[in-house]
PyMOL CGO cylinders between C-alpha atoms (Angstrom):
from pymol import cmd
from pymol.cgo import CYLINDER

trace = [
    CYLINDER, 7.75, -21.15, 7.24, 4.00, -20.94, 6.73, 0.3, 1, 1, 1, 1, 1, 1,
    CYLINDER, 4.00, -20.94, 6.73, 3.16, -17.80, 4.65, 0.3, 1, 1, 1, 1, 1, 1,
    CYLINDER, 3.16, -17.80, 4.65, 0.17, -16.95, 6.87, 0.3, 1, 1, 1, 1, 1, 1,
    CYLINDER, 0.17, -16.95, 6.87, 2.34, -17.10, 9.98, 0.3, 1, 1, 1, 1, 1, 1,
    CYLINDER, 2.34, -17.10, 9.98, 5.05, -15.02, 8.28, 0.3, 1, 1, 1, 1, 1, 1,
    CYLINDER, 5.05, -15.02, 8.28, 2.65, -12.23, 7.29, 0.3, 1, 1, 1, 1, 1, 1,
    CYLINDER, 2.65, -12.23, 7.29, 0.92, -12.27, 10.68, 0.3, 1, 1, 1, 1, 1, 1,
    CYLINDER, 0.92, -12.27, 10.68, 4.32, -11.64, 12.30, 0.3, 1, 1, 1, 1, 1, 1,
    CYLINDER, 4.32, -11.64, 12.30, 5.15, -8.88, 9.82, 0.3, 1, 1, 1, 1, 1, 1,
    CYLINDER, 5.15, -8.88, 9.82, 1.82, -7.10, 10.28, 0.3, 1, 1, 1, 1, 1, 1,
    CYLINDER, 1.82, -7.10, 10.28, 2.54, -6.81, 14.01, 0.3, 1, 1, 1, 1, 1, 1,
    CYLINDER, 2.54, -6.81, 14.01, 5.19, -4.24, 13.05, 0.3, 1, 1, 1, 1, 1, 1,
    CYLINDER, 5.19, -4.24, 13.05, 2.57, -1.93, 11.51, 0.3, 1, 1, 1, 1, 1, 1,
    CYLINDER, 2.57, -1.93, 11.51, 1.47, 1.22, 13.27, 0.3, 1, 1, 1, 1, 1, 1,
    CYLINDER, 1.47, 1.22, 13.27, -1.87, 2.89, 12.59, 0.3, 1, 1, 1, 1, 1, 1,
    CYLINDER, -1.87, 2.89, 12.59, -0.03, 5.15, 10.14, 0.3, 1, 1, 1, 1, 1, 1,
    CYLINDER, -0.03, 5.15, 10.14, 1.24, 2.14, 8.20, 0.3, 1, 1, 1, 1, 1, 1,
    CYLINDER, 1.24, 2.14, 8.20, -2.25, 0.68, 7.98, 0.3, 1, 1, 1, 1, 1, 1,
    CYLINDER, -2.25, 0.68, 7.98, -3.79, 3.94, 6.78, 0.3, 1, 1, 1, 1, 1, 1,
    CYLINDER, -3.79, 3.94, 6.78, -0.99, 4.48, 4.26, 0.3, 1, 1, 1, 1, 1, 1,
    CYLINDER, -0.99, 4.48, 4.26, -1.50, 0.94, 2.94, 0.3, 1, 1, 1, 1, 1, 1,
    CYLINDER, -1.50, 0.94, 2.94, -5.22, 1.67, 2.58, 0.3, 1, 1, 1, 1, 1, 1,
    CYLINDER, -5.22, 1.67, 2.58, -4.46, 4.91, 0.75, 0.3, 1, 1, 1, 1, 1, 1,
    CYLINDER, -4.46, 4.91, 0.75, -2.08, 3.07, -1.55, 0.3, 1, 1, 1, 1, 1, 1,
    CYLINDER, -2.08, 3.07, -1.55, -4.72, 0.42, -2.29, 0.3, 1, 1, 1, 1, 1, 1,
    CYLINDER, -4.72, 0.42, -2.29, -7.33, 3.07, -3.05, 0.3, 1, 1, 1, 1, 1, 1,
    CYLINDER, -7.33, 3.07, -3.05, -4.93, 4.88, -5.39, 0.3, 1, 1, 1, 1, 1, 1,
    CYLINDER, -4.93, 4.88, -5.39, -4.09, 1.57, -7.13, 0.3, 1, 1, 1, 1, 1, 1,
    CYLINDER, -4.09, 1.57, -7.13, -7.77, 0.85, -7.71, 0.3, 1, 1, 1, 1, 1, 1,
    CYLINDER, -7.77, 0.85, -7.71, -8.28, 4.34, -9.12, 0.3, 1, 1, 1, 1, 1, 1,
    CYLINDER, -8.28, 4.34, -9.12, -5.37, 3.67, -11.52, 0.3, 1, 1, 1, 1, 1, 1,
    CYLINDER, -5.37, 3.67, -11.52, -7.20, 0.57, -12.71, 0.3, 1, 1, 1, 1, 1, 1,
    CYLINDER, -7.20, 0.57, -12.71, -10.41, 2.53, -13.10, 0.3, 1, 1, 1, 1, 1, 1,
    CYLINDER, -10.41, 2.53, -13.10, -8.46, 5.22, -14.96, 0.3, 1, 1, 1, 1, 1, 1,
    CYLINDER, -8.46, 5.22, -14.96, -7.69, 2.69, -17.67, 0.3, 1, 1, 1, 1, 1, 1,
    CYLINDER, -7.69, 2.69, -17.67, -11.32, 3.22, -18.74, 0.3, 1, 1, 1, 1, 1, 1,
    CYLINDER, -11.32, 3.22, -18.74, -11.23, 6.96, -19.51, 0.3, 1, 1, 1, 1, 1, 1,
    CYLINDER, -11.23, 6.96, -19.51, -15.00, 7.40, -19.60, 0.3, 1, 1, 1, 1, 1, 1,
    CYLINDER, -15.00, 7.40, -19.60, -15.25, 6.62, -15.87, 0.3, 1, 1, 1, 1, 1, 1,
    CYLINDER, -15.25, 6.62, -15.87, -12.91, 9.26, -14.47, 0.3, 1, 1, 1, 1, 1, 1,
    CYLINDER, -12.91, 9.26, -14.47, -11.24, 12.39, -15.78, 0.3, 1, 1, 1, 1, 1, 1,
    CYLINDER, -11.24, 12.39, -15.78, -8.58, 13.14, -13.13, 0.3, 1, 1, 1, 1, 1, 1,
    CYLINDER, -8.58, 13.14, -13.13, -4.90, 13.00, -14.16, 0.3, 1, 1, 1, 1, 1, 1,
    CYLINDER, -4.90, 13.00, -14.16, -3.47, 9.51, -13.58, 0.3, 1, 1, 1, 1, 1, 1,
    CYLINDER, -3.47, 9.51, -13.58, -0.14, 11.03, -12.48, 0.3, 1, 1, 1, 1, 1, 1,
    CYLINDER, -0.14, 11.03, -12.48, -1.67, 12.12, -9.19, 0.3, 1, 1, 1, 1, 1, 1,
    CYLINDER, -1.67, 12.12, -9.19, -2.81, 8.60, -8.41, 0.3, 1, 1, 1, 1, 1, 1,
    CYLINDER, -2.81, 8.60, -8.41, 0.50, 7.02, -9.40, 0.3, 1, 1, 1, 1, 1, 1,
    CYLINDER, 0.50, 7.02, -9.40, 2.29, 9.44, -7.07, 0.3, 1, 1, 1, 1, 1, 1,
    CYLINDER, 2.29, 9.44, -7.07, -0.12, 8.77, -4.20, 0.3, 1, 1, 1, 1, 1, 1,
    CYLINDER, -0.12, 8.77, -4.20, 0.18, 5.02, -4.71, 0.3, 1, 1, 1, 1, 1, 1,
    CYLINDER, 0.18, 5.02, -4.71, 3.99, 5.13, -4.63, 0.3, 1, 1, 1, 1, 1, 1,
    CYLINDER, 3.99, 5.13, -4.63, 4.26, 7.54, -1.70, 0.3, 1, 1, 1, 1, 1, 1,
    CYLINDER, 4.26, 7.54, -1.70, 1.62, 5.82, 0.43, 0.3, 1, 1, 1, 1, 1, 1,
    CYLINDER, 1.62, 5.82, 0.43, 3.06, 2.37, -0.29, 0.3, 1, 1, 1, 1, 1, 1,
    CYLINDER, 3.06, 2.37, -0.29, 6.68, 3.09, 0.64, 0.3, 1, 1, 1, 1, 1, 1,
    CYLINDER, 6.68, 3.09, 0.64, 6.41, 2.96, 4.45, 0.3, 1, 1, 1, 1, 1, 1,
    CYLINDER, 6.41, 2.96, 4.45, 4.16, -0.13, 4.66, 0.3, 1, 1, 1, 1, 1, 1,
    CYLINDER, 4.16, -0.13, 4.66, 6.42, -2.00, 2.21, 0.3, 1, 1, 1, 1, 1, 1,
    CYLINDER, 6.42, -2.00, 2.21, 9.45, -1.02, 4.29, 0.3, 1, 1, 1, 1, 1, 1,
    CYLINDER, 9.45, -1.02, 4.29, 7.75, -2.29, 7.46, 0.3, 1, 1, 1, 1, 1, 1,
    CYLINDER, 7.75, -2.29, 7.46, 6.64, -5.51, 5.78, 0.3, 1, 1, 1, 1, 1, 1,
    CYLINDER, 6.64, -5.51, 5.78, 9.82, -6.54, 3.97, 0.3, 1, 1, 1, 1, 1, 1,
    CYLINDER, 9.82, -6.54, 3.97, 12.85, -4.64, 5.35, 0.3, 1, 1, 1, 1, 1, 1,
    CYLINDER, 12.85, -4.64, 5.35, 12.30, -3.65, 9.00, 0.3, 1, 1, 1, 1, 1, 1,
    CYLINDER, 12.30, -3.65, 9.00, 13.64, -6.17, 11.51, 0.3, 1, 1, 1, 1, 1, 1,
    CYLINDER, 13.64, -6.17, 11.51, 11.16, -7.76, 13.89, 0.3, 1, 1, 1, 1, 1, 1,
    CYLINDER, 11.16, -7.76, 13.89, 11.57, -7.17, 17.63, 0.3, 1, 1, 1, 1, 1, 1,
    CYLINDER, 11.57, -7.17, 17.63, 11.97, -10.32, 19.72, 0.3, 1, 1, 1, 1, 1, 1,
]
cmd.load_cgo(trace, "trace")
C-alpha cells in the first residue's frame, strides 16, 4: 500500500482533540531539543518530557492501533 494513502486513511480517524494533542506533543518535542542547549531555556526538561509523552499517547493510538471504520 502507498504510504501516503495509508496515512491519509489513518488521519481521517483523528478528532480535533487528537490534532491538538499531536501539536502539543510536537511543541514539547521541539522544546526538548532546544533544552539540549541550556543557555536557551531554563525550564526543567522533565515537564516537557511528560507533556510530550502524555500529549502523544492518544494520537499514536488513533494512528497505529485504532481500527478504521468502513
